[in-house]
N, C-alpha and C positions, 0 to 999 in steps of 0.2 A: 504494499500500500504506499504510494509515494505522496509527496506532500501535496501536488497539484489535485491528486485523486480526493483528498480529504475535503477540498473545496471548502475552506474555512469560512466563505460567505453563505455556502449552503445551499441557495435556491437550486442548482443544478442536481446535486443528490437527493436534495429533499423531494423535488419533484419524482425523481426515479422511485422514492421510497415509498410515496403516496401511490403510484402505480401498481407497486407490489402488492399492495391490500394489507391486510392484518398482519401483526407480528412485528416483534421487535427487529429494526434493521440497523446496522452498523454504519450510518451514513458515510458515504465514501467508499465503501469496499464492495467491490462486485468480481464478476467474472471468475477466474481460476483461484486468484487470492494469493496470499504467500504461502510456503511450506509451512507444516505446524511448527511450532516454536516450543521447546522444553521450558516447562515452568519453573520457579523457584522450588526447591525441596519443600515437601510438605512436612508441616508440624507434626509433633507427636499427639496421640490421643485425641483425634478428630472426628470421631464417630459420629457424634451428635450433629458437627457442622457437615459432615458428607450426606447425613439423612436429610438435612435442611436442603441441600443442593438438589438431591434426587427428586425430593417432594417440589421444588420450584419448578423443576424441568418437568415432571409429570403433570403438574397443574397448567404451565405454558402450553404444553402439548394438547391438553384438553380445549383450551381456548382456540388453538390454532385447527385442531381437527374436528372439534364439536360446536365452535362457538359457543363455548360454556365459560363465561366470564365470574362464576359465582364466588370463586376462591381468590379474586383479584386482592382484596383486601388482606387476606391472610399471608400472601406471599410478596407483595410489593409495598415499597414506601418512598416517601422523598420522589427523586428525579424519576424513577421507574413507575411508580404508581401514576404520574402524570402522564408518562408516556403510554401505558398500557390504557389509560382511560381515555386518551385521544385516539386509538385504535379500535377500541370496543365496538363503535358503530359500523365500523367497516369489516366485522367478523364474518358475516356470512358468505360462504363459498360459493361460485358460481354453479348452476344446476348441474347434477350428476358429476361433479369433481370431487375428486379425493386428494388429501394433502398428507404425505407421509408425514411420520412424527419427526421431530428435530433430534439431534444427537449432541453427545458430550463426550468428548474422549481426553485422556491425560488429566484428569483432574488431579490438582494439588491444592491443598488449603494451608493457608498462612494465617496463622493467630497472632497478630501484632501484640508486642509486649505492653503490657497494661498494671495499673494498680487497681486491685479488687477484681470483682467479676469482669469478664471479657464483654464488651458489647459491640465489636465489629470483628470480622473475618474477612479474607480475601480469597476467593476461590478462581483459580487459574485453571483454563483448559482451552480446548480447540473445540468449536462449536458453530453449528449452522444457524442456531437460532438467531443470530443477530444479522444474517443474511438471506433471511427467508427460505433456507434449505438449499440454497444454490452453490455453497461453498463454506468449507470449514475455516474458522479464522481464529487466531489466539486472541482471547480476551481475557480481562481481569473483573471479576463481578464482586462488589463489596456488599456483604450483607451485614445489616444491622438489627441488634436485639430489639423489639419494640413492644411493649406490653407481654413479654415473656416469650414472644415468639421470633424466630431469625426470618427476616424478610429482605428481598433484595432492594438495595438503594442507588446502586449505581452500576454501570458498566463502562469500560475503559477499554479503547484499542490499544495494542502493544506500541510502546514508543518506539522510534526508530532507534534508540540506543539500547533497547531493552528494557526488562522490568528492573525498576529500583530495588535494592535489597533492603528489606524491612527488619526492624529488630523485632526478635521472636522470642527473647528472654529478658527477665529482669523488669526493668521500670522504665518509662519513657524519660527523655530527657527533660531536665528540670530547667536549664539556662532557656531564656526566650528567644524564639526563632527571629527571623529578621522581619517575617510579616505575620502577625498574628492571625491564627485560623479564622477568627470571626470576621476579620477584615478582608481577607482574601475575595471573596466575590464582589464587593463593591469597588475595591481597588482594581481588580481586573477588568470589571465592566467598564471604568473609566478608560483604562489604556486601551481595550479592543475598540471601545467607539471611536477614539482618537484614531486608531490604526485604520478603521474602516472608512475613514473620509479619504484615505489613500495618500496622507501626508508622511512623508519620510520621517521614519521613529529615530529618535537619539536617547541616548542614555539619560537626559533630562526628561523627555516625554514619556518614555517607557518606565522611568523608576517606580517601583523598586524591581523591575523585571529586566531581565538581561536581553538586550537587542539581538536574540537568536534568530534561526531560519522560521520561526513563527511570526516575527515582526519585520523582518530584513530579508532581501532576496527574491528571487524570481517567483518561488511558490509560497510566499509568506501573505498573510493577510492583507497588508499594506500595499503590495504589489498587485494581488488580484482586484482589490478595491479600485485602485487608481485606474486598472486596464478597463474594468467593467463601466466604472464612472464616465471615462472618455469614450468608449464605445456607445453608451447610453446618450451622452450629450450630443454626439455628433448627429444623433437622428431625432434630435427634440425632446429626448426622454430624460427625466430625472431619476437619479437612483439614490436613495439615502437609507442608513440603517444605524443600529446602535444595539447596546447591550444594558440589560438592568437585571440585578440579582433576583432570584426566586425568594419565597419565604422560608424553604427549607435550608437549614444550616449547611455548610460544606463540611468536608472530612479532613483530619488530619493524622494521618497515620506515621508514627516514629520509624524513622530510618535505622539501618543497622549502624552500630558503633556510636550510638548518639550524636550522628551528625546533622540532626534536624528532623524535617518531616516530608511525607509526600502528601501535597495538598491536592483535594479534590473539591471543586467549586461547580455550582450549577447556576447557569443564566438563561434568562430568555433573550433570545436575539430577534430584532424587529427589523424586516427590511420592506421598503416602499418603492414603488415604481409611480411615475406622475408623467402623463401625456396630455397636455392641453389641447392639442389638436386631435387628440384620439388615435389609437393604434389598431391595425386590423391584422396584423401578421401573427403566427401562432407561437413566435420566440421573440422576446425582446431583442434588441441590437446586440446585448452582450452574449446571447446563445442561450439564456435561459428561458424555458417554456412558460408560455401565459398560463396562469392558473384556469384550471378546468373545474367545472363548466364556466363558460366565458361568454359575455355578450359579443357581437360581432363588431362593436368599436368599443375598446377599452382605454378609459381614462385614467384608472387609478388602479393598483393592485397592492395589497398588503399582505405581507407573510411573516408568521411567527414561527420559531422554533426554539426548542429547548436545547440547550447546549452545555458540555461538560469539558473543563478544561483541567488537566493535573498539571502540576509543577513541583519542583524540588525547591524547597525551602530551607535555606542552612540556617543554623544558629547566628544570631546577631554577631557573636564573637568572632565569627570566621571572614567577616568583611567582605562577603560575596554578594552576589544577586539571586533574585527568585528565577529559576530557569522553567519556562513552561516546556512540557515534556510530553503531553498525550491529549487526545481530542475524542469526543463522541458527540454526535448531533441527531435530532429527530425533528421532523416536521410536525407542527400543531395545527396550523390553519394557514389557508391560501386562498385569497379571495379577490376576484377581479370584478370590477364595476365601470 
């Protein structure tokens, strides 16, 4: 899965996901996909966690094959509950169609180090759940304990540099991280909204984040935004977008050797097209499809997505920067008028 394929601006992959119908889709991943990637070694004594993952897969398959969402509240929370809810109305399969069940292989469970009872674990594996059965993909799924039950809160595609090593024994770091976990979604939303204007990012505008290939370079959010804005503007179409935090709190999983945290933050992404003269083509000038169903002449389109960004957050004493390292996206609504 390359940087361009993730499509940080999301309309391209989001529309593909909508066309796919019901079921979780890993935005930007399609075709044959990458070869299976070995996950981190599993923690000891994870029978309960493995049972929770098995139950999640069983219930998700029931939603996929039988259009039965009765157990949605029992197996999902946070970002994933929002995603499943958005897909429930699309659950009915075409007449006489059958859907083979999803698969999950190479399951490995990591229980991050903690004080008191564990309230989160990470399930790594290769699965086609997040690609609608068309390809196996390496993902990390974060489960949280809510009301005494384990529920899927987030899914993350494998970062290009591999999965970060998490602390699995002892207690989490006590020294403060560079970016407080509670502040991560709002600070990230500000930085990504700035990047989506297409303006070149600097260490000052991106602070406290590193200006890595998420924010600079040909496949970055910034470069893609600049290109699409320019293409649309040349045809009299205005494209704007931005990010806002969701009510659900983000996650902070301690890194190995007390080096900081792996941050996971949930955002709502907004993308808007405006055409004062009216637009009649099936795709906007930047190549993104016009939302369907659509009127013959489109003056406005509004899209919303839920997006998840992960980052490596060093301890404040390390004098580093927060490095974005992973992404997951899902379409919520697309309305043309």
